[in-house]
C-alpha positions, 0 to 999 in steps of 0.5 A: 324097646327098654323103658329108657329108649328115648329114641322113639318119638312116640315116647316124646309125644306121649310126654308132650300130651301129658304135659299139656294135660297137666297144664290144663288141670292146673288151671282148674286146681290152682288159685292165682298166685299172691303176686297176681292177686296184688297186680289185680288189686291195682288200678290202671296206673298200678296204684294199690288201694289198701297200701304198699306191700312193703309198708313203712311200719313192718308190722302194720299197713297204711292205706294212705301209703299208696304202693305201686306195682308194674304191669297191673291186671284189669282182667277177671280171674277166669280171663287171667287163667285163660291168658296164662294158659294161652301163653304157655301153649305159645311157649310150647309151640315155639319150643316145638318149632325149634325141637319137638322134643324140647316142647315135651320138656317145656310142657312138663317143666314144673316151674311153667306148670306152677306159673301157669296155674298162678298167672305168673309172668314166667311163660311170657318172659321165657317167650321174650327171652327165646325170641331175643336170644335167637335174633340177637346172636344168630343170623336168620335165613328168611329165604331159602329154596329148601323146606327147613325147620325154624332151627335149620334156617339159622346160619352157622357160619358165624356171621353176625345177625343183621343190625335191624334184627339185633336192635329189635332183639335188644329192645325185646330183651330189655323189655323184660326188665320193664316188666319188673317196673325198673324202666319206662318205655323210653329207656327200654327203646334206648337200652335195647338200641344200645344193646343191639348195636353194641352186640352187633358190632362186637360180634362183627369185630370177632373180638371174642375170637381174639381172646385165646382161652376156652369158652368155658373159662370165658364163661367162668370169668364172666360169671365172677366179674358180673357177680362182683359188678352187681354187688358193687352197683348195689353198694353204690346204690344203683342196684335196686334190690341189690342195694341191700348189700350196704345194710346187710352185707353178711346176710346177703353173702350168707344167702348167696350160696343158697341162691346158687343152690336154688337157682342154678342147681334146683331150678336150672340143672335139675328142674330143666332136666339139663344135668344129663348134658353137663358132661358133654357141654363141658367137653364142647365148651372146653375149647374155642367155639364159633363167635355167635355161640360164644356170645350166646353162652356168655349171655346165658352166664351173665343172666344166670349170674344176675338172677342168682345175685338178685334172688339172694338180694330179694331174700335179704331185703324181704327178711328185713322188710318183713322182720322175717326169721333168717334163714327161714325166709329162704324156705318161704321164698324158695320159688324165686329161683323160678326166674331162671326159667327164661334161660331154658330155651336159650340153653337148649338152643346152645346145645343144638348149636354146639352139636354142629361143631362138636359131633360128640355133643348130646342133644335131645335128638341125639342122646346116644349113651345119655338116654338113661340119664335123660330118662332118669331126669324126666322120671325125677321131675314128673312127680313134681310136675304132677304135684304142681298140677293137681295140688295147685295153689290153695288160699284160705283167704278165698273162703274168708273173703267170700263170706265177708263179701256177703256180710259187709256193706260198701265202705266198711273196713276189716282187719286181717291179723297175719304174720309179717311174712307176705302179710300184705300179699295175703291181704290182697288175695281178699280184694277180688272177692269184694270187687266181684260183689261191686264193693269197691270201697271196702278197705282192708287193713293188716296187722302182725300178731305182735303189733299191739293191734288190740290196743289200736282197736280201742283207742282213737289215737292213730300211730304213725305210719299206720291206718286208723282201725279204731272203727273196725267192725270185722276181724279176720284171724289167720290160722293158728292165731287166737282172736279177741274176747269181750265185745268180739263175737266169732261168727265164722271158722274154716280150715286151711289146707295142710300144705298152707300150714293147716290150722283154723282161721276165724272171723269176728264181728264187733258191735260198735254201739256196745 
């Protein structure tokens, strides 16, 4: 057996075991992610105690400017890690029920390992998308006289799924948008109901079969039209983050090619190990396909188009809010391409479906001459998977906050000096250390290095849209920044991890009575 002989199921089982092991390791090596820390800091209603992560003054926080997050977390760090790992295992199990080899790829996909360790939502969203796609576009045979796997229970005749399941699937898919804070429960139900019923009746009418062109061309047209529609909605003020196109059209358009690279090439084709199937997918899709398969493919295209435009808009918006360097922000937020991970299972389901009508289509169970390419795809991804697992997320603010929590009293305030990019996010990584010590009334402030913060410390006048820091006793300086002199005394230093930029962080204390 040659090294690339993936016909042997034992190789896939070993890969699955390795993937599960890496997902276990990352739970111990990785700190929770920045967004997770922010969600943990919020109260039950999602209100943030130290101010919005998108402050009005881009160089300073204001605790009175209460920000809000969707899906706040009320669990401890350990509980979040356990929940995140459990969700990842459920995702792998669902993939196993569809195709045991798909489970192996899911387990080593760097994005899911990355998200698992940081407590991000990608695993849960991927489960939701998989269930939604299956029941929205395909008829399920719940009763059969033969013993069949989950994937074998799907009716390939092209008949539309039942309207009840379509509605349920629609609600499931629309709920993904709710997780990002864009819809309330009522709109999720209404939107899901409309999505399910419209999709059901369109599939029943076989409207796509009347469109006499190949499925691939349909996909290209849908991608272009959807992208244009998203930008038009943004220009009209109905696109959320996409609204930034009104203020920075050139910056958004310059970000778009990088978003295509990040979302479609790096995270989708390369990271999901889908590129070995692209050639056979092209052949299968370069003809008319069965109705439900066409709808499934076009839905994947639509979601990919939205996510690509959304990531470009996020980069543009955050660069403005944080006054971040352009295009340097693209490197800082490059992991936003991970959002496309929700399409991993739907895309492999599409590949399985296409093989039923095109025997030349490669699948994980029938790689044929694609074995070498698939083996190469796995080998190229594995180092990233191992790195994501064993290195994990490290935060210098953990040590700084733990030290402060031992020194301060409940009701004290401190100031973090950090660059504008993700400055408020880094401030909230310190919140949990105080909560663990029952110091729930400690207030954290943030200033950028260029915000004239030293002047603020020594005057009673409060600047507009900024919190009062005139009575601050504790000062935390991010790595690489020089602290104040005079009445400020350095009492703690530490070294940041090299992959977090390195450098020495420091804590200073001021005696107010001086």
